[in-house]
N, C-alpha and C positions, 0 to 999 in steps of 0.2 A: 456708768456709775457702778462701782463695785461695793460690796458690803464693807462698811467701815469697821475697823477694830474697835471693840468695846472698851471704853475708858474705865478706870477703876470705879467701883461702886460708889455712888454718892451717899451722903448720910441718909439714914432711914427717913422715909416720908412720915408726916404726922399720921397717927392711927385713924381708924374708921370703925364704926360699929357694923361689923359684917352681918350680924343678925338683922339689924335694921335695913341694911342695903338689900339683902336677899329677900326680905319680906316686901320691900318696895317694888322689886322687879318680879316678884312671884316665882322665885327659884327655891327649891327645897331638896336638891340633889347633892351628890358628893362634892367636896370642896378641895380635892387634891388639885394641884397646879398642873392641869393637863390641857391639851388642845381642845378636848371635848368640853371642858368647863369654859374655856375662853369663847368657844363658839356659842354656848348657851347664853353667856352673859351678853355677847355682842348682839344677839337676836332679841333678848328680853328687855334690855335696858332702853332702847329707843321706843319700845311699845309702852313702857310704864312711865318713863320720865321724858316729857315732851321737850322739844327745842322751843325756846321763846326768848324774846328780848323786851318783855313788857316793862321791867324795872327801869330800863334805859329811858323809855318814853315817859315813864312816870316821874323821872327826875331823881330816882333813888340811887343811881349808880350801881355798879356791880363789884361786890367784894368776892375775891377768890381765896380768902382766908378759909382754911378747912372747916372751922366751926360754923362760919356763915354759910358755906356751901351746903354742909350737912343739914343745917337748920332749914334751909330753903328747899332743897331737893329731896331730902329724906323725911323730914318732919312735917313741913308745911304743904307737901303735895304739889309743889311748884316744879317748873322746868328751868332751863337755863340755856346759855349758849356754850361754845366749845370750851372756853377756859373753865367754866363751872363743871360741865359734863365730863370732860376728859381728865381734869385734875382729880375729880372724884374717882373715876375709873382707875387712874394711876395708883391712887392710894389703896383702893380695893385689891388690885392685882398684886401690889407689893405686899400687902398684908397676907395674901393667900400664898405667897412664896414665889410668884412669877418674877423673872428678870425683865424689868420694864424701864424704858427711858422716854422722856418727853422729846418730841420733834416739832418742827414748825413747817408749815406749808404755805404756798402762794395760791390763793383761790383764783380759779379760771372760770368757774361755773357762771353761766349767763353773762359773761363779759362780752360787750359789743366787739365786733370785728375791727381790728386796728386800734383798739383802745390802749392807752399806756398801761404798762404792767402795774398791778396792785402790789402793795407791800406784803411781805410774809406776815400773815395775821391769823392763821388757823392752827390751833394746837391739835396734834395727833400723837399717837403712841407707837413705839416700836417694842414688841414683845418677843423675846428670844426663847424658843423652846427647842431643846435638843439641837442647838447650834444653828437653827434657822430663824430668821427674823420675820415676824408677822406684823402687818399694819393693823392697828385697832383704832377705831374712830366712832364714838357714839354721839358726836356733837356737830353733825353737818346737816341739820334741818331736814327738809323733805326728801333729800336724796342721800341720807345717811347710810353708811355701810351697815349691814346686818350680819356680817360674818367677818372674821379676820382674813386678811389677804396676804399671801406670800409677797413680801416687799420686793424681792429680787427674782421674780418669775415673770417671764414675758407672755405666758399663755393666758387665755381666757380663764377666769375663775368664777365659780358659781357662788351664789348666796341665796338665802330664802327669798330675797326680793329682787332677783334678776342678776344677770352676769356683770362682772367688772373685769377690767384688765389694768395692768400697770406696765408702762412702756418707758424706754429711755427717753429723756428729754434734756434740753440744754437751756440755760438762762444765763446770759452774759458770760458765756464760755464755761459755765459750771454745770457739771452733770447732776441731774436730779431725776426723780422718778415721778412720772405723770400718771395719776389715777383717773380712769375713765369709766363711765357707766354706760351700759347698753340700754337706750331708751327706744323701744320699738324698732330695733334694727339700726339705730344711729348711735355711734359712739360719741358721747358728750364728755368733754374734759371737766373734771371736778377741781383738781388742784395738783400742784407739783410739790413733792416732799423734798426738803433740803437735807443734806447730810449733817450729822452732828447733833448730839444731845444738847438740850437747853437746860439752864438752871431756873429755879423758881422765880428769881428776880427778873429774868428775861420775860417771863409771862406776865409779871406784874406790870411792866412797862407796856407790853403789847395790849394787855387788857385795858389799861387806862386810855390808850389811844383809841381802842375800839368803841368804848362807850362815851367818849368825849369829843373826838375830832370830827369836824363837820364833813369831812370826806368819807367817814364811815357810815354806810347805809343804815346801820343799827340806830343811829341818832335821829333819823328822819323817816324811817319806815318800819312797819311791824313785820317781823318774820317769825313764823310759828310753824312747827311741823311735828307730826307723829307718824311712826311707821309700825304697822302691825304685821303679823305673819302673812296677811292677805292683801294689805292695802298701804298706800302711801298718801298721806294728807299733808298739804302745804298751804299756808296762808301767807300771801304777800299783801299787806294792808288788808283790804276786804275781799281780795280775789282768792277763791278756793280752787286749788288744783288737786284732783283726786286721780291717782294712778293705781292700777292693779299690781299684783306682785311681780309681774313680768316687766313692768315699766310702761305698759300701754296706757294711754290717756283714756280715762273713764268719763271725767267731767271737769269742766272749768267754767266758773261763773262768779259774778260779783254779788256779795251778800249785803242786804240791808242791815241796819244796826241790830235789831232784835235777833235776827238769824245769825249774825256774827257772834253775838254773845252766846247763843245756843250752841253753835259749832265749837267755840272755844271750850265750853263746859262739857258738852255731851259727846263730841267726837274727839277733840284733842285731849280732854280730860283735865283741864285746868280748873282750879277753884276760883271762878270769876268773882272779883271783889267789887263792891259798890263804887269805890273810888276809881275803878277803871273806866267808868262810863264816859267821862269827858274825853279821855284819850281815845276811846273807841269811836266816839263821834267824829273826832278829827281824822281818824284812820279811814272812816267811810268817806269823808270829804276828800281825802287825798286820792283815793282810788288806787288801783294797782299801777306801779311804775311801768312805763312803756318799754 
């Protein structure tokens, strides 16, 4: 796969309150559209804004209208999944003057060996700085990127939370880029990034599939994650997985209901609401998927 020519600029994205965004992620430095700023955002965003799909399980649906995303992620202190997280980041980067386009990826993470291919359902971003395209992704749960990666580089790339690499891959004869994470010396595939920018309407359709279709795991299991500068925390239903910054496994255990609520509130940083309780009771009953 070779870097694709950039298409003409699309209409300007809806605006975003940059002061509110930077207050939410705890950033108060320079705002020039530089690689240094992109690195800071990619590290701070997953620490401050958790990954979560609680609204799907609560039957509320997921709106990716900019006003709804901002009300949820910036004002209400909630998190979200990729279409919320990366659509917010896309608007932030565009407002700062970055050249940014939306891309789509096919998730490979935790797929059983020999399983049929999953649909392309994960939004990521391509950010071009001085002619080089960087992959940015703040919406991939407990194994989220915490640094932008050179999309067209074959070598190992460092991040504050362990090494990654991007390698050539093929799917149905089409060249893609496969992102892999180093977990304690084992390269684990995360997803394959397809060529070509997507329009907002494409994400609307994919988002609807993700929060309604029975084959989407978001409709029948809880997925929550937060990544700090020193730790990765992931919840799959009531199973907590805790890894250190290098990707090494620190702890993995199943949580009873009261402790699950405490972890969501005190470790993940979500404002646990009283009406979550019935859903969390079901989550504990489901247990972690095998």
